[in-house]
C-alpha positions as CSV (number, residue, x, y, z in Angstrom):
1,M,158.3,-1.5,217.2
2,G,157.9,-2.9,213.7
3,S,154.1,-2.3,213.2
4,P,154.1,1.5,213.4
5,A,156.5,1.7,210.5
6,L,154.1,-0.2,208.3
7,K,151.2,2.2,208.9
8,P,152.2,4.9,206.4
9,V,152.6,2.3,203.7
10,A,149.2,0.8,204.5
11,L,147.6,4.3,204.4
12,E,149.3,5.1,201.1
13,A,148.0,1.9,199.6
14,S,144.6,2.6,201.0
15,G,144.6,6.1,199.5
16,A,145.7,4.8,196.1
17,F,142.9,2.2,196.1
18,T,140.4,4.9,197.1
19,G,141.6,7.1,194.3
20,F,141.3,4.3,191.8
21,T,137.8,3.4,193.0
22,A,136.8,7.0,192.6
23,L,138.2,7.1,189.1
24,V,136.3,4.0,188.1
25,E,133.2,5.4,189.6
26,G,133.7,8.6,187.6
27,M,133.9,6.6,184.4
28,R,130.4,5.5,185.1
29,P,130.5,1.9,183.9
30,A,126.8,1.5,184.7
31,Q,126.1,3.9,181.8
32,W,127.9,1.6,179.3
33,I,124.6,-0.1,178.8
34,K,123.8,2.8,176.4
35,N,126.5,1.5,174.1
36,G,124.4,-1.5,173.5
37,F,123.1,0.5,170.5
38,V,126.5,-0.3,168.9
39,L,125.5,-4.0,168.9
40,A,122.2,-3.4,167.1
41,P,123.6,-3.8,163.6
42,L,125.1,-7.2,164.7
43,V,121.7,-8.5,165.5
44,F,119.8,-6.9,162.6
45,S,122.4,-8.0,160.1
46,A,121.8,-11.6,161.0
47,R,125.5,-12.1,161.8
48,L,125.2,-12.9,165.5
49,A,126.6,-16.4,164.9
50,Q,129.7,-15.2,163.1
51,G,132.7,-15.1,165.5
52,E,134.7,-12.5,163.6
53,A,131.7,-10.2,163.3
54,V,131.0,-10.6,167.1
55,G,134.6,-9.8,167.8
56,R,134.6,-6.6,165.7
57,E,131.4,-5.4,167.3
58,L,132.7,-6.1,170.8
59,A,135.8,-4.0,169.9
60,A,133.6,-1.2,168.7
61,F,131.4,-1.5,171.8
62,G,134.6,-1.3,174.0
63,A,135.8,1.8,172.1
64,F,132.5,3.6,172.7
65,C,132.7,2.6,176.4
66,L,136.1,4.2,176.7
67,S,135.0,7.3,174.7
68,A,131.9,7.7,176.8
69,S,133.8,7.4,180.0
70,G,136.3,10.0,178.8
71,V,133.5,12.3,178.0
72,Y,131.9,11.8,181.4
73,L,135.2,12.6,183.2
74,L,135.7,15.7,181.1
75,N,132.1,16.9,181.6
76,D,132.3,16.3,185.4
77,T,135.6,18.2,185.5
78,M,133.8,21.2,184.0
79,D,130.6,20.9,185.9
80,W,131.6,19.8,189.4
81,R,130.7,23.2,191.0
82,E,127.1,23.0,189.5
83,D,126.8,19.4,190.4
84,Q,127.4,20.3,194.1
85,V,123.8,21.7,194.2
86,H,122.3,18.6,192.7
87,P,120.8,16.2,195.3
88,T,122.3,13.1,193.7
89,K,125.2,14.4,191.5
90,R,126.9,16.0,194.5
91,S,128.0,12.5,195.6
92,R,130.0,11.9,192.4
93,P,133.7,11.6,192.8
94,I,134.8,15.1,191.7
95,P,132.0,17.2,193.4
96,S,132.5,15.2,196.6
97,G,136.2,15.8,196.6
98,R,137.2,12.1,196.2
99,L,138.8,12.6,192.7
100,S,141.0,15.4,191.6
101,P,139.7,17.4,188.5
102,V,143.2,17.3,187.0
103,V,143.5,13.6,187.3
104,A,140.0,13.1,185.8
105,A,140.7,15.5,182.9
106,V,144.0,13.7,182.0
107,M,142.5,10.3,182.2
108,G,139.5,11.5,180.2
109,V,141.7,12.6,177.3
110,L,143.7,9.4,177.4
111,L,140.5,7.3,177.3
112,M,139.2,9.3,174.3
113,L,142.4,9.0,172.4
114,T,142.5,5.2,173.0
115,S,139.0,4.8,171.8
116,V,139.7,6.7,168.5
117,L,142.8,4.5,168.0
118,I,140.7,1.3,168.4
119,G,138.2,2.7,165.9
120,F,140.8,3.4,163.2
121,V,142.3,-0.1,163.8
122,L,138.8,-1.5,163.0
123,N,138.5,0.6,159.8
124,P,138.8,4.3,158.9
125,T,135.0,4.9,158.8
126,T,134.6,3.6,162.4
127,G,137.5,5.8,163.5
128,L,135.9,8.9,161.9
129,L,132.5,8.1,163.4
130,L,134.1,7.8,166.9
131,S,136.0,11.0,166.3
132,S,132.7,12.8,165.3
133,Y,131.0,11.4,168.3
134,L,133.7,12.8,170.5
135,V,133.7,16.2,168.8
136,I,130.0,16.6,169.3
137,N,130.3,15.6,173.0
138,V,133.2,17.9,173.6
139,L,131.2,20.8,172.0
140,Y,128.3,19.7,174.1
141,S,130.3,19.9,177.3
142,L,131.8,23.3,176.4
143,W,128.8,25.1,174.9
144,L,125.9,23.2,173.3
145,K,124.5,21.8,176.5
146,H,123.5,25.4,177.3
147,V,121.5,25.8,174.1
148,S,117.9,24.6,174.4
149,I,116.7,21.8,172.0
150,T,120.3,21.7,170.5
151,D,121.4,20.0,173.8
152,L,118.7,17.3,173.2
153,M,119.7,16.9,169.6
154,C,123.3,16.3,170.5
155,I,122.3,13.5,172.9
156,A,120.2,11.8,170.3
157,L,122.9,12.1,167.6
158,G,125.3,10.4,170.0
159,F,123.1,7.3,169.8
160,V,122.8,7.5,166.0
161,F,126.6,7.6,165.8
162,R,126.7,4.4,168.0
163,V,124.5,2.5,165.5
164,M,126.4,3.8,162.5
165,A,129.8,2.8,164.1
166,G,128.4,-0.6,164.8
167,A,127.4,-1.0,161.2
168,S,130.7,0.3,159.9
169,A,132.7,-2.1,162.1
170,L,130.9,-4.9,160.2
171,D,131.2,-3.2,156.8
172,V,127.4,-3.2,156.4
173,Q,124.9,-0.3,155.7
174,A,122.7,0.7,158.6
175,S,119.1,0.8,157.7
176,H,117.7,4.3,157.4
177,W,114.7,3.2,159.3
178,L,116.9,1.9,162.1
179,L,118.7,5.2,162.3
180,I,115.4,7.1,162.3
181,C,114.0,4.9,165.1
182,T,117.2,5.4,167.1
183,F,117.2,9.1,166.8
184,L,113.5,9.6,167.7
185,L,113.7,7.2,170.7
186,A,116.9,8.8,172.1
187,L,115.3,12.2,171.7
188,F,112.2,11.0,173.6
189,L,114.3,9.6,176.4
190,G,116.3,12.8,176.6
191,I,113.2,14.8,177.0
192,G,112.0,12.5,179.8
193,K,115.4,13.0,181.6
194,R,115.1,16.8,181.3
195,R,111.6,16.7,182.7
196,H,112.8,14.7,185.7
197,E,115.6,17.2,186.4
198,I,113.3,20.2,186.4
199,L,110.9,18.5,188.9
200,L,113.7,17.1,191.1
201,L,115.6,20.4,191.4
202,A,112.6,22.7,191.5
203,G,113.9,26.3,192.1
204,D,117.6,25.2,191.9
205,S,117.3,23.8,188.4
206,S,118.9,26.8,186.7
207,R,121.9,26.7,189.2
208,H,122.6,23.1,188.2
209,R,122.0,23.4,184.5
210,K,121.3,26.8,183.0
211,V,119.4,25.4,180.0
212,L,116.7,24.0,182.2
213,V,115.3,27.5,182.6
214,E,114.5,27.4,178.8
215,Y,112.2,24.4,179.3
216,S,108.9,23.9,181.0
217,V,107.2,20.7,182.1
218,P,104.1,21.3,179.8
219,W,106.4,21.9,176.8
220,L,108.4,18.8,177.6
221,D,105.2,16.7,178.0
222,Q,104.0,17.9,174.6
223,A,107.3,17.2,172.9
224,G,107.5,13.8,174.6
225,N,104.1,12.8,173.4
226,L,105.0,13.9,169.8
227,L,108.3,12.0,169.8
228,S,106.9,8.8,171.4
229,G,104.2,8.6,168.7
230,A,106.8,9.3,166.0
231,A,109.1,6.6,167.3
232,L,106.3,4.1,167.4
233,V,105.1,4.9,163.9
234,S,108.7,4.8,162.5
235,Y,109.3,1.4,164.1
236,A,106.1,0.0,162.8
237,L,107.0,1.2,159.3
238,Y,110.5,-0.3,159.7
239,T,109.0,-3.7,160.5
240,V,106.7,-3.8,157.4
241,S,109.0,-2.0,154.9
242,P,109.9,-4.1,151.8
243,E,113.6,-3.5,152.6
244,T,113.2,-5.1,156.0
245,Q,111.2,-8.0,154.7
246,A,113.7,-8.7,151.9
247,R,116.6,-8.5,154.3
248,F,115.2,-11.0,156.8
249,G,113.1,-13.0,154.4
250,T,110.0,-12.6,156.6
251,D,107.3,-10.2,157.5
252,K,107.0,-11.4,161.1
253,L,109.1,-8.7,162.7
254,F,105.9,-6.8,162.9
255,Y,105.0,-9.0,165.9
256,T,107.6,-7.3,168.0
257,L,105.7,-4.0,167.9
258,P,103.8,-4.7,171.2
259,F,107.0,-4.9,173.1
260,V,108.0,-1.4,171.8
261,V,104.5,0.0,172.6
262,Y,104.6,-1.4,176.1
263,G,108.2,-0.2,176.7
264,I,107.4,3.4,175.8
265,L,104.2,3.4,177.8
266,R,106.0,1.9,180.8
267,Y,108.6,4.6,180.6
268,L,106.0,7.3,180.4
269,H,104.3,5.8,183.4
270,L,107.5,5.9,185.4
271,I,108.2,9.5,184.7
272,H,104.6,10.7,185.0
273,A,102.7,8.5,187.5
274,G,105.1,5.9,188.9
275,G,107.3,8.2,191.0
276,G,110.3,6.7,189.2
277,T,113.4,8.2,187.7
278,G,113.7,10.0,184.5
279,N,117.1,8.5,183.8
280,P,116.6,5.8,181.2
281,T,119.6,3.8,182.4
282,S,118.3,3.8,186.0
283,A,114.8,3.0,184.8
284,L,116.0,0.0,182.8
285,T,118.1,-1.5,185.5
286,S,115.7,-0.8,188.4
287,D,112.2,-1.5,186.9
288,W,111.6,-5.2,186.4
289,Q,108.7,-4.6,184.0
290,L,110.8,-2.4,181.7
291,L,113.7,-4.8,181.9
292,T,111.5,-7.8,181.1
293,C,110.0,-5.9,178.1
294,V,113.4,-5.1,176.6
295,T,114.6,-8.6,177.2
296,G,111.4,-10.0,175.5
297,W,111.8,-7.7,172.6
298,L,115.4,-8.8,172.0
299,A,114.5,-12.5,172.3
300,A,111.6,-12.0,169.9
301,C,113.8,-10.2,167.3
302,A,116.4,-12.9,167.5
303,A,113.9,-15.7,167.2
304,I,112.3,-14.1,164.1
305,I,115.5,-13.0,162.4
306,Y,117.5,-16.2,163.0
307,F,114.8,-19.0,163.2
């Protein structure tokens, strides 16, 4: 007679756990890898061995993870009907009905406010950069994602703000070359993602994302070729610039260029000939060659800068 009375409690606990799991999934922790750009100034300022600097960078990294998750929840709250026609996004928590849009929106706002608070605790500049990042992303969710080219620029600027915030958390100046490389690379990756969406959705692309009708695969291919070349040239110039050589006391950073060349070519192969994904995060975590290349580049940069 006692066990039936326990069933409602067990079901309620199970439902709460399912809702929490759906909320965490909606925050997309797998995408936090993008916030690794926040840590770039830590490596390239030669302060990786300083405990206080590492702590401040990790705090900035955590703040961007919270802000990005808040943006994802807000964006999914607004787009869940369009996501239902997407072959993979339809399984996300809100489109699939596992997470309430109201709960997601409230949690998204709380996460964004918390991230800005952490930023201002670090210093006012970091707080303002986090606020600017969120303003651009909210405008992107509400309007700018429907404006061709501008939508890609917003994505790329988000990565630039990550690097600038990482530098401000350390009270150092981000190299102009590093910001240029970040912007061009992020723009290139965004174009690859748009290309993949058009091919994946075919005739349903405009139903999922209206701006896709403004793009064509040939145009995206041309733009991708242009930006990949510009990113390579800017990185090469960064490694041999007098400013970089003076900062690190060596001209050997040039020897990391083959890693960057291989990484870009590998990504192009995945989206054009490899049958892979156009999502940079998925490509990095699923393709061992690309992952090995990025790991090798980081190791080479650390070895040259610190040893």
